[in-house]
N, C-alpha and C positions, 0 to 999 in steps of 0.2 A: 574422505572424508566419517567412515563410517565411524571412527574411534575419536567421533567430534562433539561434544554435551549438542541435544538436542534437544530447543525446544517451541513450541509451537510460542507466537505473537501474540493469540488469543488468552492465554495463557500471563503474559511480559504486562496484556493491556492489566487485565484484574491487578496482578504483582504495585505496578504503577499509581491505578486510583487510589491504591490504596495509601501507596508511600507521603503520595502528595494531598489527598481526606485531614496527614499529619498534618499537613504543610501546612492550610488554609482550607479555614473552614464556611469559607464558601460554597466550595467541589460539594456540591450531589447530584447523586448520578440515580439516573433513569433508566428502568429496565420491561422490557414486552415479553414478561414472559419464561425469560432464556437466559438466567440468571444466572443457572449452573453449565448451560454452554460459553455463554458468551465471556463467562465466568467473573463477570460482578461480585457475585456469589461473595465474594470473598473480603470484602469491602461493605457488602448488607451486615457478615458476619463483626466484622469492624464498631460502623458505624451506621446501628440499623434503624435512627432515627433521621442519615442522610440519602439512602438508599432507598428508591420507588420505585414499583413492581405497579407498570401503569397496565397488564394483561397482556393482552391477545388487542390489539390497540393500540398499531404505533404511528399511524398517523395522526390522533389519540397524544400520541406519547409525548411527540418532536413539539406540537403544542400548548406539553404543558412544559412544556423544555425550556420552548420561545420564552414565556409570560415567567418565568425566574430570570430567568438570562433578563428580562424586562428590567423585575426587583432587588437584581444587584448581582446573582450568583453568579456561577461555573458549573451550567450545568454539564452534562457527557450523558448524551444518547447515547444508547448500550441497544441492538437486538445483530438480525445476520446483515449484510448489506445489499441483499432480499429484497427484504423488508422496509430494508432504512435510504437504499437509494432507488427501486422501484417504488414497494407500494406506500411511500411513503412523500413522492417526488414531487409534489402537489405543496406538503408542510413546509417543505425545507424549502422547497423555490422561495415561497408565498409570505409565509412565518419566520424564517431567519434567514434567510440570503437578500428576500425588498429590505428588509427592516437592520440588515445590517445586525442581526445579536451578535452577539455575544452564547453561543448555543454550539460543544466539539460532540461530532456527533464519532464517534467505534464504531465501528461497521466488523463486526466479523462473519467467519465463512463466510470470504470471497472467492471466485475463482474458483478454478477442475477442482481444485485438490479438496474441496468434502468430499467433492469421493461417490459414496453410495446415494446418497442424498440427493443424483441425480439432478435429470437440470432444470427441476423446478427452481431448489435452491442454489446450483451454479453460477452466484451474479456475477457474467465478465463482463455488465454494461454498464457498472458503477460509475468508477473511473470519469467515464466521456459524462456519463449526469451529471456527474455531481461536475463537471470541469467547467460548465459552458454555466451555471447559476455565479454571475458575477457578481465577485467577492469571495468569492469561495477558497475557499486553501484545502489541496485535495492532494495529503499525503502513504505513502507505503510504503513501509518501514520494509527491513530484510531477516529481522533478525530481533532476540531478546538483546543485547543492549541498547540497538536499535529504536525498538518499541518501546519501551518507559523514553527513548529522548523524547522524541516522537511525543508523547502526552502530556508528560512535560514543560514542554514547546509552549503545547500546543493552550494550554494554560494561563499560562504567559502573553500569548496572543491576542490581543480584545478582533473579536470577527469569526467569524462564522467557521470548523475547520473537520473536515473530509479521514477520517483517519481507516484505513482499511487491513487491517490485523487478519490472520488465515486458522483454517485447525489442524494441519501441519504440520506433525517437532519437527523441524529447520536447525545448522547448523550456524552455531554466533559464530558469527566472520566477526566484529567491533571489536571482540574485547580484546582493545589493544591501549596500552599511556595513552597515548596521543591520540584517540577518538574523542570527538565534534561532535556531535550534531543541530548543525543551522541549517530552519526554513528559508529552499529559496537555495539552496548550493544544497552542488551535489558532490563523490569524494573520490577521484582518482585511488579505483583500488590496487596494480597495473598499471604499469608504464608501457607500453607498448608501440610500435612507430608505422604497423599495416595493414589495421582497422582497426575501429572503438566499436568496444561491446558496451549497449547503455543499458542497465537492468536494473530490475527495484525489484521489494517482495526477497520470493521464495530460487526468484530468479535470480538472485544476485548470488546468492552462495554456486547451483549447478552454473555459470554461467564463466568464474574462476573456473571455475574444474575446465571448464572446456578450452578456455584461453590455456592451462596447463597443458591442455592433450595438442594445439595446435601449434603450440610452442616449437612438443616434441617433432612436430613436421616442417619446422621453420618458421612460422606465421609467425610474429613479433605481435600480441595482441591483446589492447589499450583496454583496462575494463572499469568503465565509472559505475559506482552506485548516486544511482537518482531519484531515492527514497521521495523531494519532492516532483508533484507533477503540474502543480501551476500554484506559488511560482516556480517557471521552469529554469531554474540554473542555463541563460540564454549562451550568457557570454565561453561554460564552461562546454557545452555544445558547440559554438563555434569554432572556437579552437582547438579541440578535437579533430575534430571535422577537415578543417585545414591544414593537421601534423598526419590525419591516417588518409587522407582520399577517400577513402569507404566509411559508414558508419550503418549499425545491427541495433539492433533496440530490440529486445525481448521484458517481456512479464506476460503472468497468467491474466492477463483479458481481452478480451477483443482488438485485431490489428484496426479495428476504424474505432478513432477518437480519443485512445488512451492513448500514453507517453509516448509508445511511435509514431501517433500522428501530432504529438506537441514539437517532437521534435524534429517533423515534416514542416511542421509550420512555422519556424525559425529558422530551418536550411537553407527553406523554400526559396526565403525573402531575404534572406540572409550571409551564409555559404553552400547553394546551391552541388549535395555531393547526393551520390548510386547511397541511399539506402533502404534494409531488407529488414523488414515487421518484421517479429518473430510472435506468434504470440499465439492465440484462441481465430480460426482463420474465418471468419461469419458463417461457422457453423454454434447451436447448439452440443453442451458437456451429454454426457451419459453416466448409468449409474458406474459403476465397478471402484478398486481401491485407488487412496489416490497418487501412488506414486506411479502405477496400473497408467492411472491417466496422463499423469505429466509425461511420462517417454510416450506412449501415444500420441498426442501434443505434441510431439519436438521441441519439449520444455526441458527434457532430463540434459546431463549435461551433459554424452554422446549426441542426441539430438543437437546440440549446438553446434559443440564441432564439427557435424557432419553439412548444415544448414553455413556455416558460417566459413569453411574452409572450403563449399562449393562457389559461395559467392566472390570470394577474393581470388 
């Protein structure tokens, strides 16, 4: 996919907020001294009166967002995933989740592709943490097109939403005439009969490339883009598992508590199926070039290809 247009989903987040701001005067954006990195700075430039920089005080920012939501506004609380899901977890749980307020959390720089910032900033636990909060919708878009659609869908949903965006530029794979995003629905990107690969985030593009390599070896892999981790598209997961007999989940997140765990929760109860979970294997990340780290953790197309082939 070297010749395919690549855009970081954090860029998509900022651009989508601007478009949303033009459509809805109730949209307000909060940031914690990271507007340049989260890309909410483009919204600030367009709507300075609706952008609030709360400084390096993420917990307080979530509280401000909760207050704005209680006042009828639609706040998009923005910061790195490590701070949004980690540092401010208590405030998200008790101040947003418990009263089920209409706060949208835009968490950028998720996963090991944060790269040189190292383990302290490579949040690979955020999806697991957010999944445990009752009523929280959790979404991990795969590219620019999907990220923009996710922001719009989140604004239209009444209730808290956690959206995870990446730092690394990734291929645009959903730029098709028939593309449509719907919260709680997965998308079949490739049909297959031998194994199902369920992925989200940057792992979707890599999984599609892996499927091509598997096809060359006579293995027909079904590929599903599962952007919404919660609520999960149970029907699609079960149908795919029954059709192919084996499932592989791929995520730029810990294999504990994320997409893989969500899929296993469903299948263990309703359609027991062998599952291989690819992701960060209960270890911390470390500093290094993003692309090199993705390869090291086996989440590039070659790593996925080898793991799936061995599993099948």
